[in-house]
LUMZA-921935 format. One record per atom (N, C-alpha, C, O): x, y, z. Coordinates in steps of 0.001 Angstrom, whole numbers, padded with zeros to 6 digits, always signed. Atoms other than C-alpha are relative to their C-alpha. Layout:
<recs>
XYZ
...
</recs>
This chain:
<recs>
+001414+000546-002033
+018491+064418-029046
-000644+001609+000870
-000034+002430+001555
+000430-001424-000394
+016275+067395-028112
+000127-000588+001195
+000381-001789+001292
-000013+000025-000595
+016153+068049-024670
-001477-000347+001020
-002291+000287+000349
+002006+000206-001569
+012365+067276-021648
+000530-000004+000713
-000261-000027+001656
+000046-000036-001456
+014198+067316-018948
+001285+000686+000558
+002239+000600-000215
-001127-000513-000198
+016878+069253-016890
+001114-000946+000095
+002199-000869-000482
-001392+000723-000632
+018995+066736-015406
-000055-001744-001080
-001097-002148-001594
-000530+001562+000202
+020394+062924-016760
+000701-000246+000903
+001711+000370+001243
-001423-000139-001336
+021748+061290-013733
+000257-001687-000983
-000534-002582-001282
-000614+001475+000972
+023774+058277-015882
+000751-000092+000887
+001517+000743+001369
-001223+000972-000175
+025370+055186-014322
+000320-000669-000612
-000188-000964-001694
-000838+001062+000981
+027345+053061-015490
+000298-001369+000805
+000576-001670+001966
+000375+001854-001483
+027169+049512-013799
+000944-001053-000498
+001564-000659-001486
-000203+000945+000380
+028539+046610-014395
+000107-001071+001240
-000175-000349+002196
+000932+000860-001168
+027868+043864-011659
+000341+000411+001489
+001121-000107+002289
+000379-000385-000960
+026935+045838-009085
-001231-000098+000158
-001636+000979+000594
+000841-000466-000922
+023649+045137-008185
-000381-000168+001541
-001398-000090+002230
+000356+000077-001442
+024495+044573-005001
+000106+001211+000612
-000457+001160+001706
-000194-001685-000145
+025382+048781-004523
-000525+000733-001264
+000105+001666-001760
+000540-000920+000786
+022890+049881-007184
-001489-000025+000832
-002440+000484+000237
+001229-000714-001102
+019999+050147-004250
+000156+001297-000080
-000469+002210-000618
+000462-001541-000365
+021407+052830-002816
+000183+001651-001129
-000372+002734-000947
+000544-000968+001444
+021756+055155-006202
-000958-000012+000428
-001370+000933+001101
+001255-000941+000233
+018660+054718-006309
-001039+000352+000708
-002005+000964+000252
+000459-000876-001026
+017335+055477-003087
+000328+001103+000071
-000431+001991+000459
-000761-001072-000628
+019672+057847-002762
-000945+001231-002241
-001271+002367-002587
+001167-001115+001143
+017591+059647-006375
-001495-000754+000442
-001986-000890-000678
+001487-000058-000504
+014091+058659-004936
-000727+000500+000575
-001916+000813+000621
+000611-002016-001406
+014625+061291-001952
-000015+000813-001259
-001149+000756-001734
-000532-000858+000911
+015533+063320-004479
-001048+001492+000654
-002112+001146+001169
+000643-001249+000057
+014065+067236-003900
-000276+000756-000464
-000851+001797-000145
+000458-000835+001390
+014016+068095-007370
+000220-001506-001113
+001012-002392-001436
+000762+001210+000755
+012307+065855-009438
+000585-000297-002038
+000665-001284-002770
+000514+000638+000817
+012657+066465-012456
+001551-000263-000941
+002441+000563-001141
-001054+000054+000161
+015173+064386-014121
+000172-001755-000300
-000063-002352+000751
-000086+001251+000167
+015663+060737-015358
+001136-000297+000238
+001995+000515+000583
-000741+000237-001007
+017809+058338-014341
+000013-001323-001440
-000847-001917-002090
-000158+000641+001850
+020101+056432-017560
+001194-000370+000511
+002104+000165+001144
-000915+000791-001090
+021775+053459-016725
+000893-000837-001559
+000346-000949-002656
-001771-000061+001652
+024970+052505-019816
-000253-001796+001218
-000201-001538+002421
-000319+000913-000800
+024777+048092-018182
+001211-000706-001019
+001003-001203-002126
-000639+000076+000938
+028143+047437-019321
+000105-001447+000269
+001034-002022+000837
-000955+001843+000170
+027799+043488-019853
-000387-000628+001285
-000114-001781+000949
+000366+000201-000838
+026618+042541-016518
-001032-001853+000192
-002046-002320-000328
+000328+001453-000230
+026235+038760-015112
-001197-000574+000476
-001817-001602+000203
+000105+000112-001371
+024629+039863-011768
-001315-000117-000071
-001614-000534+001048
+001559-000243-000253
+020899+040082-012128
-000475+000852+000072
-001610+000889+000548
+000400-000874+000215
+020957+043416-012910
-001062+000589+000082
-001838+000994+000947
+001458+000310+001444
+018614+043654-016010
-000921-000208+001195
-001551+000843+001316
+001535+000194-000215
+015706+042197-013460
-000285+001179+001387
-001297+001879+001414
-000310-001065-000051
+016828+044495-010909
-001166+000695+000000
-002311+000492+000404
+000200-001159+000986
+016319+047635-012714
-001424-000144-000362
-002167+000831-000252
+001493-000329+000726
+012741+046120-014434
-000261+000144+001145
-000969+000250+000143
+000904+000244-000770
+011299+046186-011119
-000446+001283+000920
-001417+001703+001549
+000091-001938-000326
+012786+049923-010377
-001156+000564-001115
-002046+001390-000912
+000572-000714+001014
+011263+050736-013294
-001872+000173+000041
-002591+001130-000245
+001216-000009-000445
+007924+049811-012418
-001066+000878+001266
-002204+001326+001409
+000670-001522-001437
+007350+052073-009076
+000903+000596+000155
+001085+000895+001336
-000719-001617-000091
+009919+054745-009729
-000988+000580-000214
-001943-000161-000450
+000198-001045-000524
+008419+058038-009452
+000730+000679-001189
+000297+001759-001591
-000388-001289+000997
+010580+059455-012203
+000280-001020-001087
+000035-002207-000874
-000561+001714+000733
+011867+057087-015054
+001349-000001+000334
+002233+000378+001103
-001298+001227-000200
+014169+055171-015603
+000100-001374-001227
-000543-002407-001416
-000840+000696+001736
+016343+053806-019250
+000947-000878+000892
+001546-000865+001968
-001712+001323-000557
+018714+050653-019171
-000002-000256-001107
-001011-000719-001637
-000554+000548+000250
+020617+050120-021332
+001036-001681-000264
+002185-001946+000090
-001766+000661-000214
+022816+047286-021823
+000363-000709-001185
-000474-001046-002023
-001174-000202+000871
+025609+046537-023979
+001225-001009+000449
+001578-000990+001628
-001412+000678+000097
+029005+043823-024722
+001201+000698+001054
+001616+001752+000570
-001064+000304-001218
+031583+044047-021808
+001069+001205-000794
+002121+000782-001275
-000825-000050+000965
+033113+046957-023683
+000874+001094+000890
+001570+001754+000119
-000824-000957-000601
+034965+049345-021016
-001556+001367+000950
-002744+001051+001008
+000615-000719-000398
+033240+052481-019233
-000197+000917-000646
-001086+001704-000323
-000554-001776+000294
+034515+055405-021515
-001167-000794-001266
-001813+000169-001678
+000874+000079+001020
+032073+053526-024389
-001553+000188+000370
-002461+000614-000344
+000884-000377-000420
+029601+053572-022049
-000270+001259+000458
-000754+001034+001567
-000444-001097-000621
+029782+056702-021073
-000541+001037-000916
-001324+001984-000835
+001122-000978+000887
+029410+057726-024461
-000916-000551-001003
-001261-000136-002110
+001715+000377+000539
+026547+055996-025483
-001296+000261+001434
-002526+000273+001373
+001053-001248-000319
+024870+057632-022879
-000022+000744-000521
-000489+000535-001641
-000510-001092+000637
+025876+061148-023696
-000999-000061-000583
-001989+000670-000548
+001091-000561+001257
+024221+059913-026649
-001384+000176+000011
-002141+000697-000808
+001468+000598-000431
+021123+058803-024808
-000172+001785+000619
+000555+002271-000247
-000146-000713-001350
+020821+062078-022300
-001073+000485-001190
-001071+000406-002419
+001468+000050+000430
+016929+063313-022446
+000767+001473+000645
+000738+002484-000058
-000931-001575-000869
+019340+066401-019487
+000798+001117-001100
+001513+001391-002064
-000958-001409+001282
+020316+069226-020835
+001934-000149+001354
+003162-000220+001397
-001391-000103-000945
+022412+069229-017824
+000836-001963+000016
+000582-002966-000650
-000419+002280+000406
+024290+065166-017524
+000962-000487+001162
+002020-000628+000549
+000203+000230-001269
+025255+064170-014003
+000575-001736-000019
-000149-002586-000537
-000474+001034+000210
+027440+061077-013716
-000359-000265+001574
-000102+000473+002525
-000422+000103-001907
+026712+059211-010232
+000685-001945-000238
+000384-002761-001109
-000407+001396+000504
+028393+055792-010250
-000701-000959+000796
-001256-000623+001842
+000241+001086-000982
+027439+052254-009020
-000381-000432+000932
-001185-001326+001195
-000170+001297-001008
+028388+051798-005995
-000136+001288+001207
+000340+001019+002310
-000652-001000-000707
+028047+055948-004336
-002146+000547-000330
-003162+000456-001019
+001623-001100-000061
+024746+057958-003797
+000229+001203+000289
+001378+001387+000690
-000104-001191-000105
+024134+061664-003472
-001123+000464+000919
-002243+000004+000698
+000320-001218-001148
+022824+064030-000602
-001963-000095-000325
-002260-001098-000973
+001608+000134+000764
+018509+064360-001453
-000031+001512-000399
-000981+001915-001070
+000324-001355+000396
+019044+067990-001907
+001337+000540-001014
+001853+001652-001127
-001450-000508+001472
+022145+067625-005107
-000761+000424-000903
-000331+001543-001185
+000575-000166+000911
+019768+067945-007659
-000120+001449-000088
+000211+002230-000979
+000721-001690-000416
+018251+071297-005941
+001571+000608-000030
+002177+001357-000796
-001445-000889+000120
+021430+072446-005493
+000534+000035-000492
+001233+000815+000155
-000329+000258+001135
+023066+071987-008336
+000077+000539-000552
+001171+000929-000960
+001148-000885+000716
+020399+074002-010195
-000236+000664+000926
-001388+001087+000823
-000366-001717-000147
+021230+076878-007825
+000500+000714-000307
+000263+001890-000581
-000581-000811-000294
+024121+077048-007859
+000082+000127-001918
+000210+001265-002370
-000052-000819+001854
+024193+077081-012400
-001535+001180+000384
-001725+002261-000173
+001000-001363+000877
+021143+079263-012274
+000814+001334+000879
+000623+002491+000507
-000505-001188-000281
+023407+081463-009883
+000346+000229-001248
-000464+000995-001770
+000229-001515+000735
+024992+082640-013099
-000531+000140-001116
-001207-000592-001839
+000302-001567+000445
+024555+085415-014729
-000479-001008-001580
+000345-001548-002317
+000335+001006+001199
+021914+083371-017738
+001322+000324-001862
+001693-000487-002711
-000809-000767+000868
+024268+085732-020343
+001701-000212-000528
+002413+000208-001440
-001111+000222-000357
+027246+084109-018978
+000201-001770+000290
+000845-002452+001089
+000606+001750-000343
+026097+080380-019244
+001178-001284-001012
+001604-002438-001058
-000028+001047+000755
+027316+079713-021804
+002112-000079-000326
+002760-000747-001132
-001934-000108+000028
+031699+080519-021343
-000012-001238+001461
+001105-001408+001951
+000599+001407-001023
+030459+077438-018506
-000513-001320-000192
-001638-001538-000642
+000812+001058+000685
+030309+073795-018897
-000343-000956+001726
-000182-002164+001901
+000708+000666-000920
+028850+073027-015383
+000617+000607+001501
+001499+001263+002055
-000474-000658-002453
+029037+073708-011319
+000520-002129+000304
+000220-003214-000195
-001122+001316-000344
+031410+070703-009767
-000078+000502+001905
+000240+001674+002104
+000122-000069-001024
+030836+070479-005625
+001164-001098+001155
+001933-001893+000615
-000122+001228+000426
+032084+068254-003685
-000493-001190+001182
-001470-001347+001914
+000473+001695-001147
+032262+064725-001607
-000162+000152+000949
-000029+001284+001415
+000155+000195-001287
+031444+063242+001674
+000304-001878+000378
-000245-002750-000295
+001352+001507+000327
+031110+059617+002604
-000487-000004+001124
-000852+000923+001847
+001466+000103-000686
+029161+057950+004607
+000208-000439+000296
-000050-001642+000239
+000870-000490-001414
+029785+059077+007473
+000176+001406+000419
+000479+001850+001526
+000666-001185-000250
+028970+062454+006714
+001178+000904-000184
+000973+002100-000394
-000801-001081+000104
+032941+063663+006525
+000885+000384-001087
+001723-000407-001521
-000667+000236+000940
+034263+065683+003762
+001178-000435-000494
+002237-000314+000123
-001294+000067+000885
+036642+064721+001396
+001199+000825-000493
+000935+001775-001231
-000778-000477+000304
+039700+065821+000862
+000386+001448+000541
-000322+001533+001545
+000010-000682-000470
+040975+069430+001752
-001210+001296-000799
-001710+001209-001920
+001338-000106+000986
+038142+072439+001432
+001110+000395-000895
+002325+000258-001043
-000621-000749+002408
+038522+074310-002546
+000526+000914+000830
+000454+000606+002020
-000969-001108+000038
+040833+077990-002163
-001185+000672+000527
-000909+001518+001377
+000451-000551-000077
+037198+078993-001983
-001633+000505+000298
-002244+000275-000745
+001206+001134+000374
+033629+078832-001259
-000529-000410-000970
-000897-001571-001151
-000216+000473+001449
+033123+079718-005116
+000952+000439-000784
+001646+001449-000670
-001414-000877+001212
+035484+080211-007924
-000849-000557-001333
-001676-001455-001491
+000690+000557+001693
+034465+079915-011676
+001640+000359-000470
+002362+001355-000520
-001662+000046+000579
+037861+078762-013030
-000801-000621-000628
-002021-000688-000776
-000414+000954+001399
+039072+076380-015685
+000651-001268+001158
+001772-001002+001592
-000456+001700-000194
+039598+072209-013879
+001605+000454-000103
+002284+000297+000911
-001156+000282-000125
+043142+073080-015354
+000724+001026+000955
+001948+001058+001077
-000585-001754-000465
+043721+076558-013378
-000072-001293+001750
+000965-001803+002174
+000362+000143-000779
+041877+074872-010159
+001964-001310+000265
+002767-001349+001197
-000734+001592-000142
+044540+071471-010624
+001439+000575+000130
+002232+000322+001037
-001508-000575+000006
+047634+073234-011299
+000227+001027+000552
+000730+001046+001675
-000155-001268-000919
+047666+076715-010555
-000078+000036+001639
+000819+000591+002274
+000193+000143-001340
+046219+075956-006888
+000165-001425+000474
-000470-001798+001461
+000012+001056-000358
+047343+072498-006822
-000760-001118+000501
-000223-002219+000617
+000488+000277-000659
+044315+071389-005211
-000977-001972-000213
-002180-002029+000043
+000306+001123-000084
+043409+067647-005566
-001147-000621+001617
-000753-000666+002782
+001172+000373-001024
+040038+066364-003314
-001229-001212-001606
-001343-001461-002807
+000687+000600+001451
+037659+064327-005191
-002060+000860+000827
-002733+000963+001853
+000639-000581+000084
+035000+066262-006635
-001565-000299-000780
-001461-001443-001221
+000986+000401+000539
+031587+065897-008171
-000942+000766-000965
-001195+001770-000299
+000717-000664+000632
+029371+067432-010738
-000528-000413-001236
-000488-001574-001641
+000903+000654+000989
+027257+067683-013792
+000517+001010-001197
+000755+002164-000842
-000675-000698+001311
+028628+069080-017580
-000959+000062-000630
-001727-000898-000704
+001327+000235+000491
+026011+070683-019666
+000197-001117-000805
+001358-001439-001055
-000432+000990+001291
+025230+067587-022448
+000927+000320-001479
+002022-000138-001808
-000899-000761+000797
+026033+069761-025542
+001954-000075+000102
+002763-000433-000753
-001088-000148+000403
+029256+070268-024624
+000348-001267+000149
+001144-001622-000720
-000785+002287-000195
+030054+065753-023386
+000109+000239-001535
+001185+000336-002126
+000129+000508+001584
+028376+065599-027296
+001009+000587-001276
+001102+000222-002448
-001408-000169+000478
+031602+067582-028166
+001377-000439+000167
+002471-000224-000356
-001491+001206-001049
+034088+065394-026223
-000157-000660+000244
-000297-001000+001418
+000134+001579-000766
+033679+062286-026503
+001530-001221-000337
+002407-001366-001188
-001290+000797-000134
+036147+059770-025707
+000573-000987-000878
-000311-001653-001417
+000032+000405+000782
+037913+058032-027718
-000383-001787-000195
-000553-002371+000875
+001002+001578-000236
+036428+054032-028627
+001378-000648-000847
+001331-001193-001950
-000217+001011+001271
+039705+052683-029588
-000213-001325+000028
-000926-001799+000914
+000132+001620-000177
+040221+048558-030806
+000124-000630+001573
+001349-000513+001623
-000673+001146-001300
+040845+046493-027275
+000193+001047+000746
+001277+000953+001322
-000890-000730-001674
+041336+049274-024592
-001290-000266+000841
-002408-000496+000380
+001751+000557-001056
+038669+048528-021307
+000339+001358+000533
-000382+001769+001442
-000493-000686-001785
+040631+051455-019469
-000671+001229-000746
-001617+000772-001387
-000382-001115+000176
+040422+054923-020539
+000159+001311+000925
-000953+001442+001437
-000245-000241-000975
+041766+057637-018115
-001685+001552-000161
-002188+001419-001277
+001131-000240-000573
+038506+060144-017199
+000035+002159-000871
-000858+002831-001385
-000153-001046-000034
+040529+063708-017691
+000348-000197-001267
+000741+000905-001651
+000688+000175+001567
+040315+062191-021837
-001086+001361-000441
-001644+001796-001449
+001491-000488+000139
+037797+064197-021713
-000619+001299+001010
-001505+002146+000896
-000008-001208-000946
+038133+066347-018788
+000845+001223-000036
+000440+002185+000616
-000826-000215+000312
+040817+067885-019740
-000026+001719-000384
+000200+002850+000047
+000159-001116+001202
+039984+069598-022949
-001399+000650+000173
-001401+001864-000033
+000785-000984-000508
+036853+070789-022000
-000424+001073+000937
-001460+001735+000883
-000958-000388-000789
+038698+072342-019094
+001173+001108-000912
+001406+002261-000549
-000600-001024+001124
+040905+074012-021976
-001178+001276-000137
-000956+002298+000512
+000877-000859+000612
+037929+076090-023353
-001727+000340+001214
-002737+000997+000962
+001412-000568-000571
+035066+076429-020681
+000989-000409+001572
+001866-001138+002037
+000378-001163-002379
+035011+077957-016524
-001239-001504+000278
-002247-001855-000336
+001368+000754-000837
+033118+075148-014206
-000065+000903+001598
+000880+001345+002251
-000564-000784-001522
+032272+076885-010818
-000271-001533+000843
-001033-002499+000796
-000426+001035-000958
+033435+074749-008347
-001283+001301+001602
-001363+002529+001640
+000402+000333-000922
+031309+075051-005213
+000567-000633+002166
-000327-001331+002645
-000693+000477-000889
+033100+074044-001726
-001798-000347+000905
-002351-000002+001949
+001129+000889-000990
+029965+072244-000616
-000424-001807-000799
-000912-002153-001875
+000489+001870-000192
+029604+067760+000105
-001358+000129-000814
-002116+001033-000464
+001625+000849+000481
+026293+066325-002106
+000393-001405-000778
-000437-002199-001221
+000594+001661+000531
+027995+063067-003517
+000572-000616+000753
+001754-000294+000875
-000028+000869-000827
+028141+060533-001153
+000835-000705+000006
+000518-001743+000586
-000931+001496-000416
+031628+058336-001370
-000127-000905+000400
+000355-000744+001521
-001430+000214-001143
+032247+055149+000061
+000223-000258-000233
-000075-000487-001406
-001890+000972-000299
+035345+053402+000710
-000408-000504-000118
-001005-000036-001088
-000458+001337-000395
+034843+050329+001194
+000910-001169-001221
+001295-002338-001195
-001441+000798+000664
+037217+049438-001614
-001936-000421-001505
-003068-000115-001882
+001213+001406+001817
+035061+046887-005021
+000987+000470-001276
+001992+001130-001543
-000450+000827+001121
+035400+045650-008029
+000013+001173-001190
+000462+000654-002212
+000356-001239+000458
+034673+049650-009925
+000560-000748-001200
+001206-001787-001329
-000142+001003+001685
+034776+049018-013826
+000775+000870-000601
+000910+000728-001816
-002166-000476+000257
+038065+050912-014352
+000538-000507+000223
+001630-000075-000146
-001099+000126-000925
+039863+048746-012359
+001062+000216+000204
+000863+001407+000444
-001396+000128-000958
+043023+048763-011111
+001438-000626-001356
+001310-001412-002295
-001470+000401+000457
+046892+048334-012552
-000151-000448-001388
-001250-000842-001778
-000326+000085+001443
+048220+047836-016258
+000059-001387-000960
+000865-002015-001646
-000080+001043+000994
+046910+045363-017777
+000073+000761-002575
+000428+001739-003233
-000878-000081+001025
+047348+045049-021557
-001137+000698-001212
-001083+000671-002442
+000799-000011+000593
+044314+046423-022346
-000145+001159+000535
-000455+001726-000513
-000715-001401-000510
+044855+049762-020572
+000539+000308-000598
+000019+001250-001196
-001208-000604+000550
+048304+050268-022302
-000332+001545-000778
+000201+002627-000532
+000357-001264+001372
+046755+052820-025270
-001151+001041+000722
-001439+002138+000245
+000548-001490-000198
+044341+054676-022866
+001037+000467+001167
+000828+001636+001489
-000571-000095-000508
+047035+054607-020464
+000651+001287-001007
+000455+002502-000989
-000488-001019+000902
+049018+056050-023229
-000700+001253-000308
-000217+002089+000457
+000360-000668-000012
+047034+058540-024284
-000535+001345+000575
-000623+002541+000295
-000774-001526-001417
+046918+060364-021172
+001083+000669+000167
+001079+001898+000248
-001789-000922-000142
+050307+061604-020828
+000188+000552-001415
+000906+001532-001613
-000164-000523+001261
+050163+062194-024254
-000665+001062-000093
-000333+001884-000947
+001311-000666+000426
+046717+064254-023634
+001075+001371+000882
+001508+002382+000328
-000828-001549-000909
+048844+066739-020226
+000980-000114-001072
+000310-000184-002102
-001382-000413+000666
+052414+066983-022251
-000435+000692-002008
+000438+000929-002843
+000156-000611+001298
+050461+068421-025763
-001097+001252+000689
-000946+002253-000011
+000490-000091-000285
+047633+070098-023453
-000272+000603+000990
-001242+001325+001220
-000171-000447-001514
+048461+070849-020264
+000925+000699-000212
+000626+001612+000558
-000814-000225+000005
+051462+072195-021098
+000360+001364+000522
+001215+001725+001330
+000264-001369-001327
+050589+075628-019997
+000553+000224+000837
+001451+001054+000692
-000196+000153-001188
+051152+075183-016827
+001784-000701+000309
+002474-000306+001248
-001561+000950+000019
+054791+072854-017178
+000169+000647+001600
-000239+000096+002623
+000249+000097-000742
+055832+075473-014970
+000153+000431+001365
+001133+000790+002018
+000503+000100-001276
+053897+075637-011990
+000024-001661+000518
+000487-001688+001658
+000509+001291-000362
+053218+071934-011376
+001210-000295-000590
+001866-000571+000415
-001131+000690-000025
+056563+070772-013188
+000003-001826-000188
+000108-002596-001142
+000060+001598-000402
+056254+067153-010856
-001427-001117-001063
-001421-002053-001863
+000388+000593+000795
+053418+066339-012022
+000079+000080-001766
-001055-000250-002114
-000254-000129+001390
+054513+066815-016337
+001216-001024-000303
+001388-001544-001406
-001022+000866+000177
+057738+064663-015449
-000558-001324+000458
-000014-002313-000032
+001190+001713-000020
+055152+061457-014247
-000427+000023-001306
+000223-000676-002084
+000570-000378+001961
+053103+062567-018014
+001663-000526-000143
+001710-001706+000206
-001597-000179+001485
+057139+062513-019873
+000139-001423+000357
-000179-002282-000465
-000635+001546-000720
+058262+059302-017896
-000981-001263-000845
-000585-002063-001692
+000558+000948+000226
+054876+057308-018207
-000639+000214-001037
-001698-000303-000683
-000175-000289+000978
+054092+058420-021935
+000515-001065-001328
+000062-001586-002347
-001406+000208+000903
+058065+057296-022865
-000334-001519+000373
+000392-002231-000320
-000048+000820-000859
+056523+053782-020364
-000896-000565-001226
-000307-001208-002095
+000752+000012+000426
+053020+053482-022164
+000089-000590-000980
-000650-001569-001078
-000073-000301+000953
+054206+053543-025371
+000762-001113-000608
+000256-001993-001303
-000305+001487+000146
+056920+051072-025717
-000702-000704+000505
-000655-001788-000076
+000956+001351-000116
+054364+049009-024018
-000697-000681-000757
-001094-001836-000603
+001385-000086+000810
+052093+049252-026574
+001264-000268-001413
+000729-000918-002312
-000592+000891+000910
+055266+048420-029182
+000113+000973-000758
-000280+000658-001881
+000119-001297+000651
+055633+051812-030532
+001273+000877-000015
+001579+001523+000987
-000781-000321-000295
+058808+053053-031946
+000393+002387+000661
-000402+003183+001160
-000213-001004-001014
+060539+056582-030563
-000118+001221-001645
-000171+002451-001622
+000295-000906+000439
+060117+057729-033969
-001963+000716+000399
-002648+001735+000490
+001885-000720+000027
+056259+057943-033520
-000113+000533+000849
-000213+001740+000627
-000416+000046-001481
+056493+058029-029720
+000141+002043-000411
-000721+002868-000110
-000029-001855+000069
+058135+062256-031004
-001355-000036-001074
-002299+000313-000366
+000556-000295+000285
+055876+062333-033311
-001351-000246+000641
-001594-001380+000229
+001117+000266-000963
+052670+062077-031168
+000081+000816+001354
-000793+000855+002219
+000050-001296-000702
+053951+064847-029100
-000410+001975-001369
-000516+002185-002578
-000157-001533+000150
+053651+068944-029728
+000271+000664-000246
-000385+001462-000916
-000273-000897-000447
+055442+070671-029140
+001924+000345+000593
+002445-000770+000609
-001301+000518-000601
+059381+071219-027656
+000372-000307+001200
+001284-000990+001665
-000455+000164-001654
+059005+071615-024193
-000234-002140+000218
+000558-003081+000253
+000523+001612+000156
+057219+067957-024071
+000584-001133-000511
+000632-002237+000032
-001285+001072+000802
+059667+066174-026781
+000851+000059+001376
+000867-000936+002101
-000942-000056-000254
+062349+067765-024707
+000237-000711+001975
+001226-000648+002705
+000734+000141-000754
+060456+066308-021726
+000642-001887-000002
+001346-002513+000790
+001191+001162+000239
+059306+062932-023113
+002197-000786-000130
+002713-001838+000248
-001659+000592-000059
+063665+062689-023836
+000626-000431+000844
+001489-001308+000827
-000826-000233-001797
+064598+063264-020163
-000366-001617+000505
+000300-002390+001194
+000410+000948-000859
+062126+060495-019613
-000126-001516-000753
-000905-002438-000512
-000114+001554+000593
+063067+057526-021848
+000289-001282+000747
-000311-002356+000701
-000018+001320-000505
+065236+055566-019368
-000640-000604+000425
-000908-001799+000297
+000952+000537-001329
+062961+055952-016457
-000871-001259-000996
-000533-002442-001036
+001143+000336+000609
+059871+054915-018752
+000574-001041-000595
+000170-001934+000150
-000585+001834+000311
+061727+051468-020519
+000321-000282+000973
-000141-001422+001024
-000003+001339-000759
+062868+050117-017238
-001432-000125+000469
-001854-001282+000450
+001275+000399-001245
+058924+050960-014912
-000154-000859-002101
+000896-001385-001732
+000853+001046+001029
+057776+048771-018865
+000228-001368-000303
-000645-002201-000548
-001019+000924-000543
+060685+046234-018582
-001330-000991+001280
-001826-002114+001374
+000770+000311-001271
+058552+045996-015442
-001736-000455+000090
-002284-001245+000860
+001501+000160-000589
+054767+046177-015814
+001016-001653-001681
+000884-002862-001487
+000248+001520+001003
+056005+043340-019255
+000134-001356+000505
-000249-002425+000027
-000349+001243-001025
+057379+041133-016204
-001199-000360+000500
-001691-001467+000284
+000538+001243-000661
+054986+040603-014212
-002368-000154-000778
-003451-000574-000370
+001057+000559+000730
+052127+040540-016871
+000304-001454-000423
-000523-002093-001074
</recs>
């Protein structure tokens, strides 16, 4: 599918009719207008469809709506990427908002990258603020940084709520897996492989409004059986793909080794299968050390379920 918009603003939704109006209002206030709003409804039963239909009749920007049976945010995300008509893909969750200049500023930072270098970049990422206007997390190490997200995470040990767009063509090359029965897959299953190949321009400028009152976000919480596959795949990916950063961030990889054993056991995967799922000696050594605590945690998970 070709592109006829600069941005696709994508919102996955599940029973969020009470918070979607602030997404709509923040998009209606944007100073940059070349965007579409694409909503993939993951089986809502709260009148979301009727709400969106009313907006489509009045909005000054195109709104597209697709409803699917409840399959999880990762499946909704894949459908959104497939359908996007914008060159730049920006996820705005169903209970958040963004500042009026958000799209304009993100595009400014993208176009500030020399045109001949943009193929090396996945996109632009900015900071977030809460509903009171307070920036979330600590400042970035510099006002503008061109580096991989893996270097920011492991090299700079940065943790904080960030938000930005990714080129749609890049996302189409890195879809979420869709294992049968899985209702939750961690976002890093997409973002880490992209970060291993592309740079991102990080800017120390809050542009997204993250509401902190809580609620039932689409991804849910805890470790029900439907989450085990996604969690196992995430920690397996960390050990296989991100292991070059082990010396810089050992506690992070120890956690993944324990959790890989934990969630693999929860899925009934044997030792041979777990071993074969790891691609390097360092990952396997960590996994062996993490087997006992991982199995103890798996037993606790099973009792709680």
